[in-house]
N, C-alpha and C positions, 0 to 999 in steps of 0.2 A: 473706429478710433476718432475722437474729436480732433479738431484742429489744434487745440491747446495741447492735448496729449501727444500728438505727432511732433509738435515743436519741442516739447520736453524730451521726448525720446531721441530726437535728432541731436539735441544739445548734449545729451549724455553720450551718444555715440561719438560725436565730434570731440568730446573731451577725453576719449579713450576709455570710458567706463561703460560697463553694461548697465541695463536698467535694473532698478532695485528688485530683489528677489522676494517673493511673497513668503516662501517657507524657508526657515533657517536650516541650512545643511548640517550634516554630521561632521563638525569640525574635528572630531577625534578619530575619524576613519583614516587609516593609512599609517605607515611607518616613517614617512618622510617628515621633514620639518615644515610645519605650516607657516605660511606667510600672510600676515595681517597688517592693516593700518588702523589705528584708533585715533579718532579726532574728537577731542572733548576738552572742557576747561579743567584740566587736571589740577592746576594750582588751587583753584577754588575747592575742588573735591577733596584734596588732601587736607586743606586747612579746616574744612567743616566736618569731613568724614572721620577724622581722628577722634572727635568728641561725640559724633552722632552716627552710629552704624546704619541708620535708616536714611541718611542723606544721600540723594542721588543727583546726578547731572545727566543731561541728554548728550548723546554722542553719535558718531557715525563709524561704522565698521566696514572696512573694505577687505575682502578675502579672495585669494586666488586658490582655486582648487587644483588637484593634481594634473588636470588637463590644461591649466593655464587660464581657465575662464575666471574673469573677475566679477565679483558680486558685491553690491553695495547695500548696506542695511542702515537706514536712518531711524531716528527716534529710538535709539537703543539707550536704555537706562543703565548707568554705570555707578557702582557703589564701591566703597572700600570694605574689605572683609578681613578676617583674622582676629587673633587675640593679642598676643605679645607683639606680633609684627606690625600692628597698627601704631605702636609707639614710635615717635620720631627718632628716639635714641636707638631704635633697632633698625627701622627701615624708613629712609627718606622717600622711597617709592613703594608704598605698601601693596599688598595683594588686592585684586579687583574681582568684581562679579558683574557680568553683563546679563541684562534682561532684554530680550528681543521683543519686537511688537507682537509676534505670534505666541508669546509667553515662554518660548524656549530660553534656557539659561545656560551660561557657561562661566566657569571660574577660571581665573588666571593667576598663576604663580609668577610674580614678577621677579625682576633681578634684585629687588629690595633696595639697592643703592649702588654706589660706585667706589666702594672701599678698595684699596689696592691689595694685590697679592691674595693670600689666604688667611689673613688675620681675622679673628672672630670678634663679634661684639662683646663688650664687657659683661653685660647683664646675663644674656641667655646663650652666648656662644654661637651666634648666627653668622653665616658667611654672606656678607652683604655686597655681592656683585653677581655678574651674570654667569659665573661658574655654577652658582647654586641651582637655578632652575634646570640646567642641563644635567647636573648630577642627580637632582630629584627625579628627572625623567628616567634616568637609569634605574633608580630605586623602583619605580612603577613597573619597569620592564622586568626586573628581578622578581617582583611579587607576582606578576602575571605568569612568568615561567614557572614559579613555584606553586601556581594554582591557589594562591592565598586570596581571600576575599578583600577587594579594594576597589578604588575608582578607576575608570578608564582615563588615560592620559596621553598627551602627545606634545612633543617639544615644538616650539614656535620661534619665529623671528618677527618681532612686532615693531612697527614704526609708530611712535606716539607723537601726535601733533596737538599742540595747545595754542590755538589762536596765533598770535604773532610771536610766540616763544619759539626758541630753537627746536628743531625736530630731533627726537631721540630715537635711536634704533638699538634694541637690546634683545637678548635671548629671553625666552619666557617658557612657561609650561601651561598648556591648556588642560583643564580638568573637568571631569564630569560633575554635574550638579548632584547634590546628595539625593534629592527626590528622584532624579533619573536613575541613579544607581540603585536605589531601593526598588524601583519598579523593575529594572533589568534583572535583579536577583530574586524576583518573585515576592517582594514584600508589598504590604498594603499601606503601612503607615509607620512613621518614625516613632521610636520609644524615647521619650525625653530623659534627660539625665536624672531628674528627681523621681521618675517612675521606674527606673531600670531595676533597682534592687541589686542582684548579683547573678553571676553566670549559673551557679548551681540551681538557684530557684527558677531561673528562666529555662533551664534545660538546654543551654547553648554551648555545651561542652565541645562539640565537634568543631565548630568555627573557632572557639576560644583556643583549643589546642593548636590548630593550624596557625593562628595569629601569634601565639606565644613563641613558637619556633621561628616564624617569619620575622618578627621584630628582632630576634637575636641575629638572624642572618644579615640584616641591614644595620645593625648597631644602633637601633633607635630606642631611646629611653624616654622620649617625649610622648608617652602614652600611659594610660591607666585604665584598668578594667577590674572591678571587684569580682573576684572569683567565688568568694564565699562570704557569709556575714561577718566573719572575723578577719578578713583579709584587709590589711592596712598598708600594704606595699604601695607607695606612691599614690594612694587614694585617701580620701577622707569621706566622712559620712555624707556631706552635701554633694560631693563630686565623685560618684562611682564610675564615671566614664570620662575619658579625655582622649580626644583624637580617635575615638572609636564610634562608628555609626551603628546603632542598634535599631532593629525594626521588626514589626510583627509580620509573620508570614504563615502560610499553611504548615501545620506541624510544629510550630513553636517560634522561637526567636532567631533572627539572623543577625550576623555581625560583620562589619567590614572596617578596615583600618584606612587612615588617611593622614595627610599633612606630615611630610617627612623632611621639611627643610632644616630640622635639627638632628636628623639621623647621622650616625657616624659615617656612613658612605658619602654623605653630602659635605659635612663640616670637617671630617678627618680627625676629630678628637673632641673631648668634652672638658670644659674648664672645671667642672665639679669633681673630676676623677680623683684628684689627690686628696679630697676630703672624704671619700667613700670607699674606694678600692685601692689595692696596692698591687703594682705589677710584679712585686717580689713573690707573689703567689705562683707564678709560672716561670719555668726555667728560661724562657725566651726573653723575659722582662718586657714583654710587649703589652702595651695598653690595649691594643685591639684584641689580642688573645684573651686578656683578662676580662674585658667587657663581654665578649661573646660567651666565655665560660660562665660568667655570672648569670646571664639571662638563660642560657641553656640549662644550667643547674637548677634554676628556680622552677623549671617545668616539673622537676621531680617532686616538688612539694604540692603540685596541683592536680596531677593525673595518675591513674593506675599504670602499671607496667604495660598492660596490653595496649593502652592508648599511646603511651610514650613510644613503644617500639613500633607501632603502626605509623606514627608520624615520622619517626626516624627513617623508616623504610620509604615513606613517601618522598621525603626530601632527598634521600640518596638516589631514588629513581629519577628525580628531576635534576640531578646534578649536571648532566650534559647541557640541558636547556638553560640552566642558570648561568653557566660559564659562557655559553653562546650569547646570551643576552648582554653580558658584560662586554664581550668583544665587539658586538655589533652596535652598541650604543653611540650616539652622537655626544661625546663627552671629552673633556680635556685629558691629557695623558696621565697626569697625577691622579685625577679622579678615577680613572679606570683602574689604576694600580691600587688605590684605596679599596675599591670594590672587590678586587681580587683578594686583598689581604683579609677582608671580612669573610669572604666566602671560604678561603683556605682555613681560617680559624674555626669557622662554623663546622666544616666537614671533619676537621680534626677532632672537634669536641663531641660530635654525635656519631662518628663512623664506627668506632669499636666499642664494645661493651665495657672494656677496661677503662677507656677514657670517659665514657658517659657515666657509668655507675662507679664513680670515684668515691673515696671515703667522705662521709658527712657526719654531722652530729645527729644522732637518732633518738636521743632522750631529751626530755624537757627539763627545765630548771638547772641547766648545767652552768656552773660558775666558771669565770675566767680568772686565772691567777697569774701573778708576775713571776712566781717561782714554783718549783716542784713541791716545796713544803707547805704550800697554800698559806703562807704567812701574810700575804697582802694581795688584795684584788688588783687585777690589771686595769680594770675599768672602775665603775662605781661598785659599792658594796653589794648592791642588789641586782647588778647587771647580769643577765643570763643570755646564753646563746640560743638563737631560734633553731628549732628542729629543721634539718635540711641544709644547714650552713656547711659548705665544703671545707675540708681541712687537709693540709699536708703534714704528715707526721715526720718530725725531724729527729726525734729520739724519745726514750722513755726513762722514767725513774720511779720505781715502785709502781703504784697504781695510776701514775700520772704520765701524760704524754705532752711533749713540747711540740707545738703546732703553729703553723701560720693559718689564719682564718680568712676566708673571702666573704665579706659581708654582703651577700647577694640580695638580702631583703632589707638593706639599709637600716639595720637595727641601731647602728651607731651613726646616724646621719648628722647633719649640721645642728639639729636641735638638741642632740644628746651625744656628743662626740666621745670617742675613746681613742686617743692618739696611739696608745700601745698596740692596738690592732693594726694600725697602719705602719708603725715603726719597725715592728719585728715580731719574733715568736712570743707566744704566751703558753700557759699550761692549762690543760683541762683533763678531766678523768678519762682514762683510756677506755673504760667500758661504755662510754657514751659515743664511741666512734665505730661506724660500720659502713661497708659499701652496699649492704643489703637494704636499700631504701629507694623507692618504696618496697616493702617486703615482696618476695616472690610468691 
């Protein structure tokens, strides 16, 4: 060791910090809350990074491992990441990505902002305070317990230091980098959005089925994956994937889900609900029950009975682990109850055949009417119900049934609304309704 090196080492020891570590540790190992300090010009980063996702600043990361050993990493490149969360109207403290000198990467789900209570952002319904990363950490625990393909994650407590600015200490979530996740799951390279196509063509049905049920469990609608060429549910032609990681691997295509800061378990509710679904569909009048049923029932339009029943058995087998994950998570009391509510709704929706294989529309080109005489359409004159739409039959008159419909495939979304579907019952042909779907 040279004299200069010895002096530097002594200075570090006297300052209470260990010497910089050459190799980046596994920040995601362990169930405890990680403790980190990030020093960087965050004000500059946020001002520039909101417009330029490639803009980075240099910073220092200090980390205490589970044994209390402190490690310091300098020359870490820090950038802003995310899509909608990068907008200042959504997050005043956006998500981050760290790139270490040895090329290791780490993503950070920040607290987003310091909004009071549990009010949600106007545009996207985001919970902008430090309840959010802790609840999202619970989501990742749930998905791990369910053996659903996703990223590794760990809750954290981070001290942010920006030069002379006041120090900020907030809860956060450490997340596995996408490339690391692909490698861990046996993948070779990521499949880009424009190259994905659809699940059927990719032969990715096994992962896709697990994902469809898992998203229902956590009440997440902020995702999209085209299952077949004609699948338009929350997807469009240029964007067949959203918050889903697709990758090449031996034997076909792998899939994994990520980014749950808008999931129901995190935010507790969705501002768009009143424009798409109606809680009148369920006796409990519960929005959580309605959301879960909507996503669970959509799986019937995507897979065979054999696949559906296999996935139901899988999640039922995982039920003890899923509830244990809820109870063990480092989360606020209300957040824990929200997670229980979603889990309860999920298992009620999939547990028994009578609940899961409920009546749905099984014929195409079924018109919706305001009365039993079919004198006037309830929606537009050419509006028809999509096959697989769940119905509750309230009564019959001749060949017609009075029903409530649950628009699980967003047939009547904001672009083509039908208020009658949301307000109350409508009429459709009785012979279009059956519980035998998909057919045995």
